[in-house]
N, C-alpha and C positions, 0 to 999 in steps of 0.2 A: 157078518160073524158073527161066530159067538165071542164075548169080551173073553179076553186071553189076558198074557203077562206082553208090557214091550220093556225092552232093555237099549237106550243110546249108551254107545260108550263115545267120546269125543275125543279122538289122536288131536289134541287142538296143535293147528301149523304144522303137521308132518307134512312132506311135499310129495301129492299123487306120484309125478313121475320117479320119483327114487322107491315110492312103496311098489309101487308095477314093476321096479326093476330088481327091487328084492325080491318079490312075490317069483317074478321067473327065472332069478338065479337062484332061487332056493335058498335064501338066507330070511326068510319070513314065511315059516311054513302056515303058521297059524292062519296067517291072512289069506295064503293062498287058499288053505281049505275052504274057508269062509266063503271066498269069492267062488268057490266051485259049487258049493252047495246052493250061492243065493245071488241075488241081481248085484251088478254094480257099475259105475256109470263117475262121468263127470256131472258135476253140479254147477250150476251158474248161480254165481254170487253177484252183485248189486254192483255196479257201474260204479266209480268213482267212489266209493263206500269202504272204508276200512275196518279192521276188527272190531274197534268198540262199538260202530252201530251195526256189524253185521250179528254179531251174538245175540241180541233183544231180537233181532227181525228172526234171528232162529226160533227163539223159544217164544215170539207171538204171533210169527207167519205175516207181518208187516213189514212194510218198507219204513225207513227212518223217520218218514214226515209224517206216519203216524203213531210209530209208537213213541215221538219223542227224543230219542237219545241220539246224538250224534258223536257226542266224544268224552273223552273221563272226565276233560278240560273245556265244558261246555260254555257260550259264551252267555252272559248275565242279558237278559231282556233291555235292549237299547244300549247297552255300555258295551266296551270296547276289551274289556278283561272276561277271563275264565272263571268259573266256582269251580273248584277242584272236587272231585269228587269219584271213588273207583268203581265202585257200586253201580252197576247196570239200573236199575231204579227208573225204569220205561212207565212211562206212561197207559200200558195196558198190561195186564197181568197174563205171567206165561201161561203156556196149555194146558199146565198141570195143576193149575188152579182149577180149571171147573172140571176135572177128575177129580180130585182129591173134595169137591162140593157135591159130586155124586157120586163118593163114598168109594171112590178106589185109594187104595192104600201108594203114598207118593214116598219116595225115596229117593234125595237129591243130595250127590255128592261132589262137590268141589267143580260144577263145569266152569266154563272160563265168563268172568265177567256177571256170573247170578245174580239173578235178583232178590233181594232180601226175601225170609220166609213169609208165606203165606198166613200161615197157620196150622191147617189141615194137614200138613205133611206128617207122617210118620216121623222122619227125620230128616233134616235140612241142613248141609255142612257147606259154607264158602269159604273160599280164601284160605284152603289149608294149605295146598301145596301149589295155588295159581299162579301162573308167570307175573311178576311185578306185584306180588300181593303181599302188603304189608299185614304182620304181627296183628296192629291194632284193630285189621279190619276184618280179622277172623270172626264166623259169627257160626253158633254151634243151636240147633234146634230139636229137641226141646233141650233147655239149658241144661238140666239134668245130665245132659250124654256127653258133656266132657269129662268129666271124672269117669264115667266108665270105661271112654278109651283112653283116658290117662291110664288105667289100671290094666287094661288090656295091651299095656307096651305103645300103643299110637299116640306116636306124636307129630304135630304139627312144624312146616317149616318154612320158610322166607325164601322168597326166590333170588336164586343167583345173579340176576340180574341185575339189583339193585347195588350190591355192590361191586358190581362191573361197570356198570355204566358210564363212569368218569375215566377209565382207563381206553389206552388205546384199544380198538379194534382188531388188531392185526398183533399184537404184540406177545400173544403166548401161543402155547401148542394145544392148550386146555385137556392134558390130561388129568389135573386135579379137578376140573369143570366135569369131564366126563364120569368119575367116581363120584360125585357130587350128585346127577343126575343119575344113575344107577341105584344110588339110594334112596333118594327121591322116588323113581319108581316104584322103588320095593316097597313101600312106604303108601305109595295111594295104592298097589295092590292089596298090600294088607287091608285099609281100609276100607275097599268096594268087599273084600271077600267075606271081612269081620260084621261088615253091613247086611251082605246076603244069607249070611249064616242066622243074624241076630233076629231080621223082619220077615214077616210074610207081606210080600211086599207085591203090587200089578205095575208099577213102573218105578224102573229105576233108569237115572242120568248122571253117569258118571263120567268127569274127565280124568285126564291126565296131559301136563302140560309140558313134560320134558320138553318133545322135539320143539316147542316154541324157544325157550331158551336155545337150546344148541342150534338151531336153525340161527336164532340173531347173532350168537357168541362164536360159532366154530364154522362158520361158511368158508373162512379163510384157507383152513385146514383142510377141507375137504374139496372143496373147488381149486384145479392145480394153475386155472385161469385167470384166478383173483388175484390181484395186485397184492404183494406182500404173502404168498401163498406159506403157508409155515406147514408142513404135511406133521402128525402128530406120530409121536414115536409107537406109540401101541395101535397103526392104523387107523383108517377114517373114522374119523369120532360121531360123525352122524349113523355112520353104517353100526356103531355099539349100541347107538340110543336107539336107533330104531328099532334091532334085534332083541332089547332088553322091552320093547313096548308091545312088539309082537308076543312074546312069551307072556307079559299081564292077559294079553287077550283070550289068548288059548288056557289061563289060568281062570281066568272066568268066565268064559264060556263052559269051560268042564265043572263048574257049577253052578251053572243055570237051570234051572226049570225046563223041563221037556216041551211047556206047553208056549214058549217063550219066543216071542218075534224080535229080533234084533236087526238095529243098527248101529253102522260103524262111520262116523263122518270123520274123515281127516283134512283138516285146511284150516284158515287158509294159508298157502302152500309158499312157501319159501324159494328165495332166488339170492343173487347175488345184491349185495345194496353199495349202490355209488351216490345216494342224495342222500343229505341232509335235510331235515325239516326245513333249517333256517332257510334253505334255499329261495323260497316262495318269497320271504319279506325281501331277499338281497335282490331280487327280481324286478318288484314294485320300488324297490328303492332308486334303482336304474331307469325304470320304464316312465312313474308314473311320481315324482315325490311329493313329498307333503311339503305344503306352503311354507311351515312355521318346522323349522328342524333342531330346533333346542334340546328338547326331550327324546329324540331318537338319536341325536349324537350322544348324547350321555347317553343312553343306552346302547349303543353299540361300542363305546368305551368301555362301558361295565363290563359287558359281555367278555370282550376282547381280554380284559384284567380276568372276570372269572374264569375264563379257561385256561389262564396261566396256573390259578393254585393249583397247587397238591390237590390229588383224586380226593386224601382223607378228609383235607378241609369242605370241600365241594360236599360230599356224605353229609358232614354233620352241620352245614351251613346252605340246605337246598332248601328249608321251608323260607327260612328268611330270606332269599334270594327268590323266592318265586315270588312273593308279596311285593319286595321292589322291585322285580321285573314289571311284574302287573300293572304296580300304579303308575310308572314308567310311560308302559305301552299304551294305558288310557289315554295320558299325555299327548303321546305321539300322533296314534290313533286315529283322532277326533279330526285330525287337521289335512289328513290324507282323501282321497277322494276314493280310494280304495284299501283293505288292508288286508293281510294274512291271515288266514285260519287255520287253527292245528286240524288235522285231519289224520293222520296216519304215516309211518317211515316211507311207506310205496306213492303217497297221494298227496298232493297240495290242493289247499282251498282258499278263494277270493271271496270277502263280502265288502260290495259296493256300500261306502258312508252314505247312504239315501239318508235325504229329508221326510220327516215324519216314521222313521223307523228307528233308524240310530238317536242318539240323542243331539248331536252337533253334525245333522246329517252337512254334506255337502253337494251330494247331488241330486237333483229336481227329479222328481216324479216322471216328468212327460220327459226326461232326459235320459232314464232309468234301462231302455229297450236300446238306446243308441248307444250308449255309454259300455253297457254290458256284451253288444255285438263287437264295439272296440277291442276292450278286453280281450275276446276269445279270441280275434284277429290277430292280435298280437303275440299271445302265447301260445296258438297253433302254428305262428312263425318261426318260434326261437329255435335254437339248433344247438347242438352237440359243437363246438368250436374244431375239434379235433376228429371227429369220426362224419361231420355232416349229417348227422342223421337227424331226426325231428328230437325233441329236448320231449316232449308227451306225445303218447301210444291213444291215450283218449282224453277228450274234454267233456263235458255234460253240464249243461244249465242247468239250473235247479230247479226253476220253474216249469222246465217242460217235463223231465224226466221224474222229478220227485214234487209234484206240484203241492204248495202251501210250504215245503219246509225254509225256504228263505224268508218267509214270515215269522219263523224262529230261529232256533240257532244254526242252523246247515248257513254255511258260503251260497254266493249266489252262481258260484261255478267252479266244478269240481276235478281235479284234472288227475290223470295217472302218469308218472312219470317213467321214462326209458329207461330201464337199467340195466341194458343189454352190456356197456361201455361205461368207465368211469368218465366221472362229469369235470370238469377244471375250470375248466370256460366256455361263457355260450357266447352267441351271438344271431343276430335276427333283426327286423325290422324294430327302428327307434335304439337298438339296441349294439354299437360295432364291435364291442369284444368285454366280456366282465369275467373277472377273474374271478373263481367260486373260494370263498374264505373257510370254507368250511367240509373237513373231511367228513365221510359217511358217520355215523352214529354206529350203527354194530356192519358188522362185515357181510350178514345176512339178512335182508327185508323180505317182508311179504309179498305176494304176487296176489293174482285172483285166480289161482287153480283151486279147485277142492273136489273130492273124492265121496261117495255113499255106497256104502255095502248093505244091501238088505239080504235078510234071510228071515221069508216069513215059514211058521209052525202052526199048522194046525193039526188039532184031534192029534197032538206028539209025533206029527213028522213034517219035516222039511219039503218046502213047496221049490220044485226046481225052477231058478228063472235066468237070467240070461244076462241082457243090460236093461238098463232102467230107461223109461220111457224117454222119448227125446224132447227137451228142454225141462227136463226135472231141475227145480229150483230150492235154494236155500228156503224158500218162502215154504216148501212143502211138506217141509221135514214134522213140523210140529201135526200138522195133519197126518200124518200118517202116524204117527205114534197113539195120538187121541183115538183114531179107529182101529188100532191094534189093542189096545186097551179098551175097547167098547163104547167109545165116543164120537163125537162129530165126527165125520170123514172129509169135512172143511174146517180151518182155523183162521181166523183174517183172512188172506188172500191169498193163500195154499189150498192147494187139495193132496188129499192121500196120493200116496204112489203103491197101494196096494193094490192089487190086482180087483 
């Protein structure tokens, strides 16, 4: 096909089921029109893999064991603590680097967990209004662009989840947050339209993160079945945020050149949150305790004390608290046969303390497979004590599904929690009855839902679509955009979804 333009709009963490409902009931007219004129369908995500590894996979077409990015707090080599970084910084450059090197004109506007600027891009802005973006991480390329944006009245903003993360996940009706998110959506729209106007581009990648913050913080206002449901005074807040995002989609489409092939990605989705990430550590404490518990007990005590501090104090002390916690974690985990690894709010991870890989390995290499099977059996046997349902809906052995990932920073076991009901107590083999200590961090958590809408344009005419090919994957998005811009039809392990 002839080289043309391509645009990717990322509706970060918009729930596809709610998106489709809004299309059917007429509340999302611009997305409805786009679906009618293009192809759409579910996009497969990566089993056991959370959002932190999802985004670099989307940008590179590679699974996490190949791009090297698993979490924004990733294990140090052979150590038991995590280095903290919020940039994607994968081992493989994003697909747009090859296009820029070929002379294609690339504009990158705040996609989630965006990698650092590669250099040849016309414009590269990250952490402008991204979820969990610290303004100290704001990056604008070229450097002189910052002043131009400020003169145009375009201001970056910090994610509202940063201020809310230490307060109750169900203690407010969300009215103020919705107004803040509407302002953020308008600011993102203005940035996108400003750059569309000022650049002659071939590839535009733009992110809209408001549904991410809304999904985490406002699920209890949206879902009548959620414990502590608190209806908002002005109606369903997710409905309001989704409508505002739909309007931005319409505003952007109206300004796109006629030869633009457009992709809209919505995901990873959102649903109710019933599990705190600390649950995996609690389970391992009960199932396979460390031989020496001094540092572990002190860490538990300080964590309980931390949770009793006022939110404002925790906000001010978060970096010092993280530093102290990581030190105690190193002292504790070195004595354990296995230990928990941060993955995502809807995922859990277990790393075996393996001799020759970890600095103070406890499990001999010849016992690795047997111990891995033992852990898998224990975890799959756990039940929600109140409902009797399995605690885990999916368990993945990294060495089988993502071979080589266990040699890097990935856990040896990945699990997806069953969040269909509150998890207040757990029972199962080797565990008579464990009362869960931590309530959910947010009222909404990610799931494995994702959706892609694809409208291909040839010679100024839209090519009618229908359903995306069966088995379409998040790894295919980079290749699709690459081919639409006249680049390679395959990127990483992905293949273009264009006919």
